C-alpha positions in Angstrom: 134.6 57.9 81.7 134.4 60.8 80.5 135.5 59.9 77.5 132.6 57.4 77.0 129.9 59.5 78.3 131.4 62.5 75.0 131.2 59.6 72.7 127.6 59.3 74.2 126.2 62.9 73.7 128.2 63.2 70.0 126.2 60.1 69.1 123.0 61.9 69.7 121.3 63.1 66.7 120.4 67.1 66.2 123.4 67.8 69.2 125.4 70.9 67.7 129.1 71.2 68.8 128.5 73.3 71.5 126.1 71.5 72.8 128.7 68.6 72.7 131.2 70.8 74.0 128.9 71.9 76.9 128.0 68.5 78.0 131.4 67.3 78.1 132.5 70.5 80.2 130.0 69.7 82.4 131.3 65.6 82.7 134.4 67.0 84.2 132.8 68.3 87.6 132.8 65.3 89.5 136.4 65.4 88.5 136.8 68.8 89.3 134.4 69.7 92.4 137.3 67.8 95.3 139.8 70.6 94.3 138.4 73.3 95.4 136.9 71.8 98.8 140.5 70.5 99.4 142.1 73.9 98.9 139.7 75.8 100.9 140.4 73.3 103.5 144.3 73.6 103.5 143.7 77.5 103.8 141.9 77.1 106.9 144.4 74.2 108.3 147.1 76.9 107.4 145.2 79.7 108.9 145.3 77.4 112.1 148.8 76.4 111.6 149.5 80.3 111.2 148.9 80.9 115.0 152.1 80.0 115.5 153.9 80.3 112.4 152.3 83.2 111.4 153.8 85.0 107.6 154.7 81.6 106.5 151.5 80.1 106.7 149.2 83.2 105.9 151.0 83.1 102.5 150.3 79.3 102.3 146.9 80.2 102.8 146.5 83.4 100.3 147.6 80.5 97.9 144.9 77.6 98.9 142.3 80.5 98.6 143.2 81.8 95.1 143.3 78.2 94.2 139.8 77.5 96.0 138.3 80.6 94.0 139.5 79.5 90.7 138.5 75.7 91.2 135.0 76.9 92.5 134.4 79.0 89.8 135.0 76.1 87.2 133.3 74.0 89.4 130.3 75.9 89.7 130.1 76.3 85.7 130.8 72.2 85.1 127.8 71.4 87.5 125.2 73.8 86.3 126.0 72.0 82.7 125.9 68.8 84.1 122.4 68.7 85.8 120.2 68.6 82.5 122.2 65.9 81.7 121.1 64.0 84.5 117.3 65.5 83.9 117.6 67.8 86.4 116.1 71.2 85.8 113.8 73.7 87.6 116.9 75.6 89.3 114.8 78.1 91.3 112.3 75.5 92.5 113.0 74.1 95.8 111.0 71.0 95.7 110.9 67.6 97.5 113.2 64.8 98.1 115.8 64.5 95.5 115.1 68.2 93.8 115.2 69.8 97.5 119.0 68.2 97.8 119.6 69.3 94.2 118.8 72.6 95.5 120.8 72.6 98.3 123.7 71.7 96.7 123.7 73.4 93.5 122.9 76.9 95.1 125.0 76.1 98.3 128.0 75.8 95.8 127.1 78.6 93.7 127.1 80.8 97.5 130.2 79.1 98.0 131.8 80.0 95.1 130.7 83.5 95.5 132.1 83.6 98.9 135.7 82.4 98.2 136.0 84.7 95.6 135.2 87.6 97.8 137.4 86.0 100.5 140.3 86.3 98.1 139.6 89.8 96.6 139.6 90.5 100.6 142.5 89.2 101.5 144.5 90.7 98.0 143.5 94.2 99.1 144.1 93.9 103.0 148.0 92.2 102.3 148.7 94.8 99.7 147.6 97.5 102.1 148.9 95.7 105.4 144.9 96.3 106.7 143.8 93.6 109.5 143.2 90.4 108.2 140.9 88.9 111.0 137.8 89.3 108.9 138.8 87.3 105.7 140.3 84.9 107.9 136.9 84.3 109.9 135.7 83.9 106.7 137.7 80.9 105.1 136.6 79.0 108.3 132.9 79.4 107.6 133.9 78.6 103.9 135.3 75.6 104.6 131.9 74.6 106.8 129.9 75.2 104.2 132.0 73.2 101.8 131.5 70.4 104.0 127.7 70.4 103.5 128.0 71.5 100.1 129.9 68.0 99.5 127.6 66.4 101.5 124.6 67.5 99.7 126.3 66.4 96.5 127.8 63.0 98.3 124.0 62.6 98.4 122.7 62.8 95.6 125.3 60.4 94.4 125.7 58.1 96.7 123.1 58.3 98.9 123.2 59.5 102.2 125.8 56.9 104.2 126.5 59.4 106.5 123.3 59.6 108.0 123.0 55.5 108.0 126.8 55.2 109.7 125.5 58.0 112.0 122.5 56.1 112.8 124.4 52.9 113.6 127.1 54.2 115.7 124.7 56.1 118.0 121.5 54.0 117.8 122.3 50.8 119.3 121.5 47.2 117.5 117.7 47.4 117.6 118.1 50.7 115.2 120.3 49.5 113.4 118.3 46.4 112.5 115.5 49.1 111.5 118.1 50.6 109.1 118.6 47.6 107.1 115.0 46.8 107.2 113.1 46.8 103.8 110.9 49.6 103.8 107.3 48.6 103.0 104.8 50.5 101.8 101.1 48.9 101.4 100.3 51.0 98.7 103.0 50.1 96.6 103.6 46.5 97.9 103.9 43.8 95.0 101.5 40.9 94.6 104.1 38.4 93.3 101.1 35.4 93.2 100.7 34.3 90.2 103.7 35.3 88.9 104.6 34.4 85.0 108.0 33.4 83.5 109.5 36.3 81.9 112.0 36.1 79.0 115.2 37.3 80.0 117.0 37.9 76.7 114.2 38.8 75.2 112.4 41.6 77.6 114.7 42.1 80.8 118.4 42.2 79.1 117.3 45.2 76.8 115.7 46.4 79.6 118.7 46.7 82.1 121.0 47.8 79.1 119.0 50.6 78.0 118.2 51.9 81.4 120.3 51.0 83.4 123.7 50.1 82.2 125.1 53.6 81.7 125.3 54.3 85.2 125.8 51.1 86.6 127.9 49.0 84.1 131.6 48.6 83.7 132.6 51.9 83.0 130.6 53.4 85.6 129.1 52.4 89.1 127.3 55.5 90.5 126.6 54.5 94.2 129.2 51.5 93.7 125.9 49.6 91.9 127.0 47.3 88.7 124.7 45.1 87.1 126.0 44.0 83.9 126.9 40.2 85.5 124.2 38.6 87.8 126.3 37.9 91.4 126.6 42.1 91.7 123.3 42.7 89.9 122.0 40.8 92.5 123.8 41.9 95.5 123.5 45.6 95.0 125.5 48.4 95.9 126.9 50.7 98.5 123.4 51.7 99.8 122.5 47.9 100.0 125.1 46.9 102.0 125.1 49.4 104.3 121.5 48.5 105.4 121.9 44.4 105.0 119.6 44.4 101.7 119.9 42.9 98.4 119.3 44.5 94.9 117.2 41.6 93.7 115.6 38.9 95.6 115.1 36.0 93.8 110.4 35.5 93.9 110.2 38.5 96.2 110.1 41.2 94.3 109.0 43.5 97.4 112.0 42.9 99.1 114.1 44.1 95.9 115.7 47.2 96.5 115.8 47.5 92.4 112.0 47.0 92.0 111.7 50.3 94.9 114.0 52.7 93.2 112.7 52.1 89.6 109.5 52.8 90.2 109.8 55.4 93.2 108.7 59.1 92.7 111.0 62.1 93.6 109.5 62.8 97.1 110.6 58.8 98.0 114.3 60.4 98.4 113.3 61.4 102.0 112.8 57.8 102.4 116.0 56.8 101.3 114.4 55.4 97.9 116.1 57.4 95.0 114.1 57.6 91.7 115.9 55.3 89.1 116.8 56.9 86.2 117.0 59.7 88.0 115.4 61.8 84.5 112.3 61.8 84.6 111.7 61.4 81.0 113.7 58.2 81.0 111.8 55.9 83.7 110.3 52.7 83.2 107.1 52.3 81.6 103.8 50.6 83.0 104.9 47.3 81.1 108.2 47.4 81.8 107.6 47.6 85.5 105.5 45.0 85.5 107.6 42.7 82.9 110.9 43.3 85.7 108.3 42.5 88.9 107.2 39.3 86.7 111.3 38.3 86.1 111.9 38.8 89.7 108.8 37.1 91.1 109.6 34.0 88.7 113.0 33.5 90.4 115.2 35.9 88.7 116.1 33.2 86.1 119.3 34.7 84.8 121.3 32.8 81.9 124.8 31.5 83.3 128.1 33.5 82.2 125.7 35.8 80.9 127.4 39.6 80.8 125.5 42.5 79.9 127.0 45.0 77.4 125.8 48.3 76.2 124.2 48.5 72.4 
């Protein structure tokens, strides 16, 4: 995935070597970010076990804390470099919807990095001087909790709020589970599929899907578990569609097709679990493209047998 991503960036006209290098470093964020989370969690676990086996586990906790500090610093730098590539801007604006989740993830991660770094320095001084260790140890548990929250916000950005859906299904009973699986209907945006005309797939829809969707939902990368280079997978949908009992494309019914709600969504729709796609505002579909996609679905979403979409 990283090599493909770098090749795409390198091919962009006007990009300097430093810009391409920065984009490559940013692309490493999803791979690196798990290490500091695991390390701070292990530090908290070691301190818990240290109540019985004090010295040995204190040393393990300190080592994990240092690793977490270094990893968090790298992950934060990479995250800040990655955000512009995904179309996220406005670092100091809380915004609404997906922007508010990005704000929480970005600044929560930055705060976590500073906290872990301070705890590592505190622990080092405390160990050298032989002073009380209660303060930095308590901080490790707080950092582990914050890491869980920051990780959840990051996962929500890439996979949707699957945790909330799962908890709702467990604790709310069958009636609520049925509500979760229902497609969100918005009278102001509902499609009128009557009188839909056929749209040529290979001439109109195929280049649309390849240009706007395949880089994140193709053979090398499937964000939210959604892959649409083949008919069966494209129609079925990804993780969120499966958890809600929905389908991405429902032939003959664009209003029931989650894909349509995603591609025409606005940023503030995120709060009701409709995510604007593509995420970068300047890459979203034009009015004409949206009309063509709606008409294609309304006409039965014809997809040539055996056709697999490929990047240009």
